[in-house]
C-alpha positions as CSV (number, residue, x, y, z in Angstrom):
1,X,0.0,0.0,0.0
2,X,1.4,3.4,-0.9
3,X,2.1,5.7,2.0
4,X,2.1,9.5,1.8
5,X,4.6,9.7,4.7
6,X,8.0,9.4,3.0
7,X,10.1,10.1,6.0
8,X,10.6,6.5,7.0
9,X,11.5,5.7,3.4
10,X,14.5,8.1,3.1
11,X,18.0,7.6,4.4
12,X,19.5,10.1,6.8
13,X,21.5,11.6,4.0
14,X,18.4,12.0,1.8
15,X,16.6,13.7,4.7
16,X,19.4,16.1,5.1
17,X,19.2,17.0,1.4
18,X,15.5,17.4,1.7
19,X,16.0,19.8,4.6
20,X,18.6,21.8,2.6
21,X,15.9,22.2,-0.2
22,X,13.4,23.4,2.5
23,X,15.9,25.9,3.9
24,X,16.3,27.5,0.5
25,X,12.5,28.3,0.2
26,X,12.7,31.9,1.3
27,X,15.6,32.6,-1.1
28,X,13.8,31.0,-4.0
29,X,10.6,33.0,-3.3
30,X,12.6,36.2,-3.1
31,X,14.3,35.6,-6.5
32,X,10.9,34.8,-8.2
33,X,10.4,38.0,-10.0
34,X,14.0,38.4,-11.1
35,X,14.1,34.8,-12.4
36,X,11.1,35.4,-14.7
37,X,12.4,38.8,-15.9
38,X,16.0,37.4,-16.6
39,X,14.6,34.2,-18.1
40,X,17.3,32.2,-16.3
41,X,18.5,31.5,-12.8
42,X,20.9,34.1,-11.4
43,X,24.4,32.7,-10.9
44,X,24.3,33.6,-7.2
45,X,21.4,31.2,-6.8
46,X,23.0,28.5,-9.0
47,X,26.0,28.6,-6.6
48,X,23.7,28.2,-3.6
49,X,21.9,25.2,-5.2
50,X,25.3,23.7,-6.0
51,X,26.6,24.3,-2.5
52,X,23.5,22.5,-1.1
53,X,24.3,19.5,-3.4
54,X,21.1,19.8,-5.3
55,X,22.6,19.2,-8.7
56,X,24.3,16.0,-7.6
57,X,21.2,14.0,-6.4
58,X,21.4,11.6,-9.3
59,X,25.1,11.5,-9.6
60,X,27.1,8.5,-8.5
61,X,28.9,8.6,-5.2
62,X,32.1,7.7,-6.9
63,X,31.9,11.0,-8.8
64,X,31.1,13.0,-5.6
65,X,27.3,12.7,-5.9
66,X,24.6,11.3,-3.6
67,X,23.1,8.6,-5.7
68,X,19.7,9.0,-4.0
69,X,16.7,6.8,-4.6
70,X,14.1,7.7,-7.2
71,X,11.6,8.4,-4.4
72,X,14.1,10.8,-2.7
73,X,14.6,12.5,-6.1
74,X,10.9,13.2,-6.4
75,X,10.6,14.5,-2.9
76,X,13.7,16.7,-2.8
77,X,13.0,18.3,-6.3
78,X,9.4,18.8,-5.3
79,X,10.6,20.8,-2.3
80,X,12.7,23.0,-4.5
81,X,9.8,23.6,-6.9
82,X,7.6,24.8,-3.9
83,X,9.9,27.8,-3.8
84,X,10.1,28.5,-7.5
85,X,8.9,26.5,-10.5
86,X,11.6,27.4,-12.9
87,X,14.3,26.5,-10.4
88,X,12.6,23.2,-9.6
89,X,12.3,22.5,-13.2
90,X,16.0,23.0,-13.9
91,X,17.1,21.0,-10.8
92,X,14.7,18.3,-11.9
93,X,16.0,18.2,-15.5
94,X,19.7,18.3,-14.6
95,X,19.4,15.5,-12.0
96,X,17.1,13.4,-14.2
97,X,19.5,13.7,-17.1
98,X,22.6,13.0,-14.9
99,X,20.8,9.8,-13.8
100,X,19.9,8.9,-17.4
101,X,23.5,9.5,-18.6
102,X,24.8,7.4,-15.7
103,X,22.5,4.5,-16.8
104,X,23.2,4.9,-20.5
105,X,26.9,5.5,-20.8
106,X,29.8,3.2,-20.2
107,X,31.9,3.5,-17.0
108,X,34.9,4.5,-19.1
109,X,33.0,7.4,-20.8
110,X,31.6,8.5,-17.5
111,X,35.0,8.6,-16.0
112,X,36.2,10.9,-18.8
113,X,33.2,13.2,-18.4
114,X,33.4,13.5,-14.7
115,X,37.1,14.0,-14.7
116,X,36.7,17.1,-16.9
117,X,34.3,19.0,-14.8
118,X,34.0,19.8,-11.1
119,X,30.2,19.4,-11.4
120,X,28.7,17.8,-14.4
121,X,25.2,19.1,-15.4
122,X,23.4,17.6,-18.4
123,X,20.6,19.3,-20.3
124,X,18.8,17.1,-22.9
125,X,16.3,17.0,-25.8
126,X,15.0,13.5,-26.6
127,X,13.7,14.3,-30.1
128,X,15.4,16.6,-32.6
129,X,13.6,19.0,-34.7
130,X,15.9,18.5,-37.7
131,X,19.2,16.6,-37.6
132,X,21.4,15.8,-40.5
133,X,24.2,13.4,-39.6
134,X,26.2,10.7,-41.2
135,X,28.2,7.7,-39.8
136,X,31.9,8.2,-40.4
137,X,35.1,6.4,-39.3
138,X,35.2,6.4,-35.5
139,X,31.9,8.2,-34.9
140,X,29.2,10.4,-36.3
141,X,29.4,13.8,-38.1
142,X,26.5,16.0,-37.3
143,X,26.4,18.5,-40.2
144,X,23.5,20.4,-38.8
145,X,21.2,19.8,-35.9
146,X,18.5,21.8,-34.1
147,X,16.8,20.7,-30.9
148,X,14.2,22.4,-28.6
149,X,13.6,22.8,-25.8
150,X,16.8,22.3,-23.8
151,X,15.8,23.2,-20.2
152,X,18.7,24.4,-18.1
153,X,20.8,25.0,-21.2
154,X,22.5,28.1,-19.7
155,X,23.6,26.2,-16.6
156,X,24.6,22.9,-18.3
157,X,28.1,21.5,-19.0
158,X,26.9,18.8,-21.5
159,X,23.9,18.1,-23.7
160,X,22.4,14.6,-24.1
161,X,20.7,14.7,-27.6
162,X,18.8,12.3,-29.7
163,X,20.2,12.3,-33.2
164,X,16.9,10.9,-34.5
165,X,14.5,13.8,-35.4
166,X,10.8,14.3,-36.2
167,X,11.4,12.8,-39.7
168,X,13.0,9.5,-38.6
169,X,11.3,8.9,-35.3
170,X,8.2,7.2,-36.9
171,X,10.5,4.6,-38.6
172,X,12.6,4.0,-35.5
173,X,11.1,4.8,-32.0
174,X,14.4,4.1,-30.2
175,X,16.8,6.9,-29.5
176,X,20.3,7.5,-30.7
177,X,21.7,9.5,-27.8
178,X,24.8,11.6,-28.2
179,X,26.9,13.4,-25.5
180,X,28.0,16.8,-26.6
181,X,30.0,19.3,-24.5
182,X,28.2,22.7,-24.3
183,X,31.3,24.2,-25.7
184,X,30.3,22.7,-29.0
185,X,26.7,23.9,-28.7
186,X,25.1,27.2,-29.7
187,X,22.2,28.3,-27.5
188,X,19.4,30.1,-29.4
189,X,17.9,32.6,-27.1
190,X,14.3,32.0,-28.0
191,X,12.7,31.0,-24.7
192,X,10.0,33.8,-24.4
193,X,7.0,32.2,-22.7
194,X,4.2,32.6,-20.2
195,X,5.4,29.7,-18.2
196,X,8.6,28.5,-16.5
197,X,10.3,31.6,-17.9
198,X,13.5,31.1,-15.9
199,X,14.1,27.5,-17.0
200,X,16.2,28.7,-19.9
201,X,14.6,26.0,-22.0
202,X,16.1,27.5,-25.2
203,X,16.6,25.8,-28.5
204,X,20.1,24.7,-29.2
205,X,22.0,23.8,-32.4
206,X,25.3,22.3,-33.5
207,X,27.1,22.6,-36.8
208,X,29.7,20.2,-38.2
209,X,30.5,18.5,-35.0
210,X,32.2,15.1,-34.8
211,X,31.0,12.9,-32.0
212,X,33.2,9.8,-31.3
213,X,31.4,6.4,-31.2
214,X,32.1,6.1,-27.4
215,X,29.8,9.1,-26.8
216,X,26.9,7.6,-28.8
217,X,24.3,5.2,-27.2
218,X,21.8,3.3,-29.3
219,X,19.0,3.1,-26.8
220,X,17.4,0.0,-28.3
221,X,20.7,-2.0,-28.3
222,X,21.4,-0.7,-24.8
223,X,18.0,-1.8,-23.6
224,X,18.4,-5.4,-24.9
225,X,22.0,-5.7,-23.5
226,X,20.8,-4.4,-20.1
227,X,17.9,-6.8,-19.8
228,X,20.6,-9.4,-18.7
229,X,21.0,-7.3,-15.6
230,X,17.6,-8.5,-14.4
231,X,18.9,-12.1,-14.2
232,X,22.3,-11.3,-12.7
233,X,23.6,-10.0,-9.4
234,X,24.7,-6.4,-9.9
235,X,25.2,-3.0,-8.3
236,X,22.0,-1.4,-7.2
237,X,22.3,1.4,-9.7
238,X,22.8,-1.0,-12.6
239,X,19.5,-2.7,-11.9
240,X,17.7,0.3,-13.3
241,X,19.4,0.2,-16.6
242,X,16.8,-1.7,-18.6
243,X,14.3,1.0,-17.8
244,X,16.3,4.2,-18.3
245,X,13.6,6.0,-20.3
246,X,10.7,5.3,-18.0
247,X,12.8,6.5,-15.0
248,X,13.3,9.7,-17.0
249,X,9.5,10.1,-17.0
250,X,9.5,9.8,-13.2
251,X,12.6,12.0,-12.5
252,X,12.3,14.7,-15.1
253,X,8.5,14.7,-15.6
254,X,6.4,15.0,-12.5
255,X,8.6,16.1,-9.5
256,X,8.4,19.9,-10.1
257,X,4.7,19.7,-11.0
258,X,4.0,18.0,-7.6
259,X,6.1,20.7,-5.8
260,X,4.3,23.6,-7.6
261,X,0.9,22.2,-6.5
262,X,2.1,21.8,-2.9
263,X,3.5,25.3,-3.0
264,X,0.2,26.7,-4.4
265,X,-1.9,25.1,-1.6
266,X,0.5,26.3,1.1
267,X,0.4,29.9,-0.2
268,X,-3.4,29.9,-0.5
269,X,-3.9,28.5,3.0
270,X,-1.4,31.1,4.4
271,X,-3.2,34.1,2.8
272,X,-6.7,32.8,3.5
273,X,-6.2,33.4,7.2
274,X,-5.7,37.2,6.7
275,X,-7.7,38.0,3.5
276,X,-11.4,38.7,3.0
277,X,-13.7,38.3,0.0
278,X,-14.4,41.6,-1.8
279,X,-18.0,42.7,-2.2
280,X,-19.1,40.4,0.7
281,X,-19.4,40.5,4.5
282,X,-16.7,37.9,4.8
283,X,-13.6,39.4,6.4
284,X,-11.6,36.1,6.5
285,X,-11.6,33.6,3.6
286,X,-10.7,30.7,5.9
287,X,-14.0,31.0,7.8
288,X,-16.1,30.5,4.6
289,X,-17.6,27.1,3.9
290,X,-17.0,26.9,0.2
291,X,-13.3,28.0,0.7
292,X,-12.8,25.2,3.3
293,X,-14.4,22.8,0.8
294,X,-12.1,23.9,-2.0
295,X,-9.0,23.7,0.2
296,X,-9.9,20.2,1.2
297,X,-10.6,19.1,-2.4
298,X,-7.3,20.7,-3.6
299,X,-5.4,18.9,-0.9
300,X,-7.0,15.6,-1.7
301,X,-6.1,16.0,-5.4
302,X,-2.5,16.7,-4.6
303,X,-2.3,13.8,-2.1
304,X,-4.0,11.5,-4.8
305,X,-1.4,12.6,-7.3
306,X,1.3,11.7,-4.8
307,X,-0.3,8.3,-4.4
308,X,-0.2,7.7,-8.1
309,X,3.5,8.7,-8.2
310,X,4.3,6.4,-5.3
311,X,2.5,3.5,-7.1
312,X,4.7,4.0,-10.1
313,X,7.8,4.0,-8.0
314,X,6.7,0.9,-6.1
315,X,5.9,-0.9,-9.4
316,X,9.3,-0.1,-10.8
317,X,11.1,-1.2,-7.7
318,X,9.0,-4.4,-7.4
319,X,9.9,-5.5,-10.9
320,X,13.6,-4.7,-10.4
321,X,13.8,-6.5,-7.1
322,X,12.0,-9.6,-8.4
323,X,13.9,-9.4,-11.7
324,X,10.6,-9.6,-13.5
325,X,9.8,-7.9,-16.8
326,X,6.9,-5.5,-17.1
327,X,3.7,-6.5,-18.9
328,X,2.6,-3.9,-21.5
329,X,-0.3,-3.0,-19.3
330,X,1.9,-2.4,-16.2
331,X,4.3,-0.3,-18.3
332,X,1.5,1.8,-19.7
333,X,0.0,2.2,-16.2
334,X,3.2,3.9,-15.0
335,X,3.0,6.4,-17.9
336,X,-0.7,7.0,-17.2
337,X,-0.1,7.4,-13.5
338,X,2.4,10.3,-14.2
339,X,0.1,12.1,-16.6
340,X,-2.9,11.7,-14.4
341,X,-0.9,13.0,-11.4
342,X,0.0,16.0,-13.4
343,X,-3.6,16.6,-14.2
344,X,-4.7,16.4,-10.6
345,X,-2.0,18.8,-9.5
346,X,-3.0,21.3,-12.2
347,X,-6.7,21.0,-11.3
348,X,-5.9,21.8,-7.7
349,X,-4.1,25.0,-8.6
350,X,-6.9,25.9,-11.0
351,X,-9.5,25.7,-8.2
352,X,-7.4,27.9,-5.9
353,X,-6.9,30.5,-8.6
354,X,-10.7,30.8,-9.0
355,X,-11.1,31.6,-5.3
356,X,-8.1,34.1,-5.1
357,X,-9.8,37.3,-6.3
358,X,-8.7,39.8,-8.9
359,X,-5.3,40.5,-7.3
360,X,-4.1,37.0,-8.3
361,X,-3.6,38.1,-11.9
362,X,-0.6,40.3,-11.0
363,X,2.7,38.9,-12.1
364,X,4.1,39.6,-8.7
365,X,1.5,37.3,-7.0
366,X,3.2,34.0,-6.2
367,X,0.1,32.0,-7.0
368,X,0.0,33.6,-10.4
369,X,3.5,32.4,-11.1
370,X,2.7,29.0,-9.8
371,X,-0.4,28.8,-12.0
372,X,1.6,29.8,-15.1
373,X,4.4,27.4,-14.3
374,X,2.3,24.3,-13.5
375,X,0.3,24.8,-16.7
376,X,3.5,24.8,-18.8
377,X,4.9,21.8,-16.9
378,X,1.8,19.7,-17.3
379,X,1.9,20.4,-21.1
380,X,5.2,18.6,-21.4
381,X,5.1,15.5,-23.6
382,X,6.0,13.2,-20.7
383,X,3.2,14.5,-18.5
384,X,0.3,15.3,-20.9
385,X,-2.7,13.5,-19.3
386,X,-4.6,13.0,-22.5
387,X,-1.8,11.1,-24.1
388,X,-1.4,8.8,-21.1
389,X,-5.1,8.2,-20.8
390,X,-5.4,7.4,-24.5
391,X,-2.5,5.0,-24.1
392,X,-4.1,3.2,-21.1
393,X,-7.5,3.0,-22.9
394,X,-5.9,1.5,-26.0
395,X,-4.1,-1.1,-24.0
396,X,-7.3,-2.0,-22.1
397,X,-9.2,-2.3,-25.3
398,X,-6.6,-4.6,-26.9
399,X,-5.3,-2.0,-29.3
400,X,-1.5,-1.3,-30.0
401,X,0.0,1.6,-28.1
402,X,0.3,5.1,-29.8
403,X,2.9,6.3,-27.4
404,X,6.5,6.3,-28.7
405,X,8.0,5.5,-25.2
406,X,5.9,2.4,-24.9
407,X,6.5,1.5,-28.5
408,X,10.3,1.7,-28.0
409,X,10.0,-0.7,-25.0
410,X,7.4,-3.0,-26.6
411,X,9.9,-5.7,-27.7
412,X,11.0,-6.4,-24.1
413,X,7.5,-6.2,-22.6
414,X,5.3,-9.3,-21.9
415,X,1.7,-9.6,-22.9
């Protein structure tokens, strides 16, 4: 049975990291307006996040990281996002990508990358807009490539890019992932949005860049090779290798959305105890019945979202511990859980916005920023509820999946 109380499920070190994220809340809230105006996180704040170890959650201990559990990743990143959605999104993306890179790349390549940088931070785009490349001796030559949107690009040291683009993805759903140092990448300053403005989710491009074979991972080949991990004794981290992409959905998809919803509820509750309702005799919102109802309903939606997230994590951990492959239905259920959780979180903030009066539309109002940020986060391809619900419905009706992530895993799933 899923449990909303995660304290007994975290190690002492993970609890300390969670507390560091909590301690940063006032600073994150203070920088909120500047982050939106600058469209990236100020370097001063990046340094504080780094000092707190919040970019090394998914990094192996051998490289100076914390190698926290997937559950801890979700909880710690969620706590960051409570303070600011853009910061939570960037911390989420970098940690998820670092974890993904760790599971995808060979130990020799990881050694090279982590020896070059004091702190490695990956941004990523898992489907190119247009990529022209050719196989050459010793690697791949990318003649021209454009990807969007690379969240955290201004704060990354490396990019993890799928060389297969919109034109080729229908023919081959698996990913051809390439590691490219940001020194080889041009950032296109085009992230002008209503949502997650400070996430620096710019488009990026490369031109005539040679990428050695050792920095290229064919996800389909990697997947089949790593299925052997399920039947052998191995390091704990290696047991996750067959399911790298589904872990990306958990670590880089839902964590910030959950935190934004939690932050929205806390802010509304705080202000409801000292704010009235204009054009009524109610001097305190918190004393009004329909406000109490909405707060209760919003809280239950967020807690229900958390339960769906926990079910996904428990399902993943169960299959890994038992060395048991997923059925197609079980795999689709994880993807659906994440999208449905995002929908519940967004609905909770929507309800609180309706009850917040005219002042909530000001950019300076924290709930306004939360509303904009959670709407953008929930529109991400990995967390779009309609896509996940369609997927689950198709599987239940005996139809083939339409989701590229499920299709890429289909050969190793059981009926």
